[in-house]
N, C-alpha and C positions, 0 to 999 in steps of 0.2 A: 893817419885817417885817409889821406888821399889814395893810398894803395888799396884800401877796401873798395873805393869807387872804381878805380881802374881795373882791378881784378874782376869785379862784377861785370863791367862793361865788356871786357874781353870774353868772358864766359857766355854772356848773352849773344855775342857776335858769332861764336864758333859752335855753340851747342846745336846738334842736329835737329832738335825738337823746338827750338825757340826762334824760328825764322820768320821772315816776312815774304809775302807773295810777290811774284814778279809780273807786273803788268805795266806796259809802257804806253805813254801818250806822246803827242807831238811836243809837249813841254819838257819831257824827260831827256836827259843826255842820251846819246847813242853809244854804241860799242866803240865807235871811232874816237869818241871824246875821252881819251886816256889822259886825264890830268887831275891832280889833287888841288890845284889852284885855279880859282875862277874870279874874273873881274865882274863887278856889279855896277852897272851904270844906267842912265836913262831915268825915266819917271821923275823928272825935275831935280835929279841930284846934280849938284854943282861940281862934285869931285867923286871919283870912283872909290868904291869900297871893295874889299876882297873876301872871298870865302875859301878857306883851306880845310881839307879833310885830314884829320889826324888818325893815328892808331895809338891807342892809349898806352900800350907797352910794346917795346920792340927790342930785340937784341942790339947791343951797342954796335956790333959789326954790320948790322943791316940799316942802321939809322942814316938818313940823308936829308939834307935841306938844300933845295936848289937855289941858285942865285936869284932866279925870278921871285921865289918866295921871300927871300931876304929883302929884295928891293921893294916888293909889295908892302911888307911890314914897315919898311922905312918911310914909305910914302903915305902912311896913315897916321892919325893922331891918337888912336885908341886901339887896344886889343881886347876882344871879348871872347871868352870861353863858354862852354856849357854852364859852368858855375864859376864864380869869381875865385881865381886861384889864390888871391891874397887872403881870402877867408880861411883857407886851409891851414894858415899859420896862426889863426886865432883860436887858441885852445878853449877859452871861455865860451866863445860862440859855438864851438863844435860839440861841447858837452851835451846840450839838449839833443843834437843830431845823433850822437853816438848812443844815446839812450833808446833811440828808435830801433836799434838793432835787436832789442829784446821783445819777446812776445808779451802780450798783455794778459790780464786776468789769470795770472799764475800758470799759464799754459806751458807745457814742456814737450819735448820730442816724444816722450813715452805716450803722451795723449794722442799723438798723430799716427802712430804705427801699431801694427800687431806686434806681439812679443817676438815673433820670428823676424819681422822687418827691423825692429829696433836692435835686435842682436846683430843683424847684418850691418846696420849703420854704425853701431858702436864698435864692431870689429874693424870696420874700414878706417875709422878715425884713429883708433888705437894703433893701427899699422902705420899711420902717418905721424905718430907721436903726439896726437892731440886727444887726450882723455875726454870722453864725452861728458863726464861728470861736471866739467867746467863750462860746457857749451850747451847744455840741455835747454836753456831758456832762450837761446839766440834763434831768431827767425830762420827757417830752413833756407830762404833765398840767400842769406849771408853765409850759411854753412856751405852752400853749393860752391862758393868761390874758393873754398879751402878743401874741397872734396877730392881733388885730383892731385896726383903727384906732380903733374905738369904745372898746376897753379901754385903749389907750394914751392916748387923749384923756381918759378917766376918771381915769387915774392922774395926768396932768398937772394936771387940774382939781382933784384932791384936794390936790396940793401948793400950788396957788394959793389954795385956800379956796373954790373955786366948787362943789365936791362935798363933802358932809359925811357922816359916819357916825353912825347912830343910837346905836351902841354907845359911841362917843366922847362924844357929847352927853349920854347918860344917865350915863356915867362921871363927867363933870364935875359934874352935879347931885348924884350920890351922894357925891362927895368933898366938895362944899360942905356936905352934910348929915352928913358924917363917918360914913357907913355902911360896914359891912364889905362886902368885895368877894370873890366866889368864882366858880368855873367848874364846869360840869357835866362837862367833860372837859379834858384837857390839850392844849396845842398840839402836843406830841410825838405824842399819840395821833392827832390829826387828820391829821398828816403821815404817820403810819404806815399810815393807811387806804389810801393810794394805792400802798403797797408791795404790796398784795394784788391790784392790777390789773396784769397782765403788761405789760411795756414795749411789746410789739407792739400790744396793744389801746390803750394810751395813745397810741401813734403814729397809730393810726387816728382817735382822737378829735382829735388835733392836725390831721390832714389834713382831717377833716370841718369843723373850725372855719375853716381856711384856705379851703376850697372854698365854704363858706357866705358868705364875703365877696362872692363873685361871683353866688351864686344866691338869697340871701335878704337881708333887711334886719335885721341884729342890732339896729340903732338903733331900728327901729320896734318890734321885740319888747321891747326894754328900755323904750321909752316906754309900750307897752301894759301891761307889768308895773307900772311906776310909777303909771299911772292906776288900775289895780286896787288898788294899795296905798293910794293916796289915797282911794279909795272904801271902803277897809277890807274888801274882798271877799276873804277868805282862801280861800273855796271856789273862786272863779274863778282865783285864783293857783295853787291846787293842780291844777286841771284844765288850765291853760294848757300845762303842760309834759309832758303825757302823750305816749306814743309810743315807738317802738323802732326808728327808722330806722337807727341805728348798730349794732344787734345786741348791745347791751351792757346789756340790761334786768336781767341777773343782778346787776349792781353796784348797782342801786337798793337792794337789801337791805343791802349793805355801807355805802353812802354816806349813806343816809337812815333807812331803817326800823329797822335794828338800833340805830342811835344813839338814835332816839326811845325805843325800849324800854329801852335802858340808862339813859336819863335818869330814868325814873320812880322807881326806888328811891332814887336820889340826891336827887331833888326831895322825896320823902316824908321822908327823914331831915332835910333842911334845914327843911322846913315844920314838922316836929314840934318843932324846937328854937327857931326864930325865924320870925316872919312875913317872907316873902321875896318880892322882886320879881324874877321871872325874865324875862330879855330874850333871846329866841332868834329866829332867822330865821323870818319869817312862813310860809315854805313848810313848816315843821315842824308848824304848828298844825292844818291841816285834814286831812280824809280819815279813813278807817277806822283807819289806823294812825298818825294824827297824835297829837301830845301831848295835845290836848283829849280825844279819844276814849279814849286809854289811861288818862288820869287818871280819867275817868268809869267805865271798866271796873274801875279799882282801888277804886271806892267813893266818890270825891269828887264834890261838886257843883261843876260848872264852868259859870258863866254869863257871857254877854257883858255888858260895861259899856257903856251907851249913849254915843254920840259926845259 
């Protein structure tokens, strides 16, 4: 189940139509602030907490974890991810979440496309070895994560150990250090976000993903994003995905910005009680409404930790 979340987050990050706008304020990091690790202090905190930007899936050869990051984790009492990673091992708890993958009211993909469009989608998934007859009731947003050869290759590589997850690697370290584990939001909440996007808009996103296979190189976009991550350039990552070719910019507020704002009071409560290591997608860090800027606006000192 965790792979479904990570694949979706990767696709949202690299899709040319699903980006966020780039506007900076004095609270936002600068281009010179090339760091994935940030120290949070001030505002009556007795001990520093830390914010770390992850990339949800990366080739094992590109994976790195600096000594500063390991030290920061060691100096905290708790690790907090976007969702509690321990919940990902609770199958009973995940069953209701998995059911949210399916469209309601008996809707199917055939209801969302013209006959010609449906034939195109069906042919594309058959080429990937995924008969659409078994996928017809799944929400188009989730089909988008499986719609590219690159995404399918990524999932296969994850199973073979060639692709690793920063969240899973940090989780292993936290468990070795017997740290408490928490989440800023629930898996059920993340899934519910997509219910706010009409099925016909989701269908347009799926079609855009399929069409991009012929007109753009998702692999090169992913490689570019990974290089930016290795350079710890969170501002470049934030700028990479701007644009509104798909006409769905209104959902940036739902999928990214509102979540950033919702996290701040949760983070404040956690930091007030225990020094905490926060690990969230690097795309949430930069920009005027990124987590760093929002924490600074709330009165905290947030500074980059050198590589």
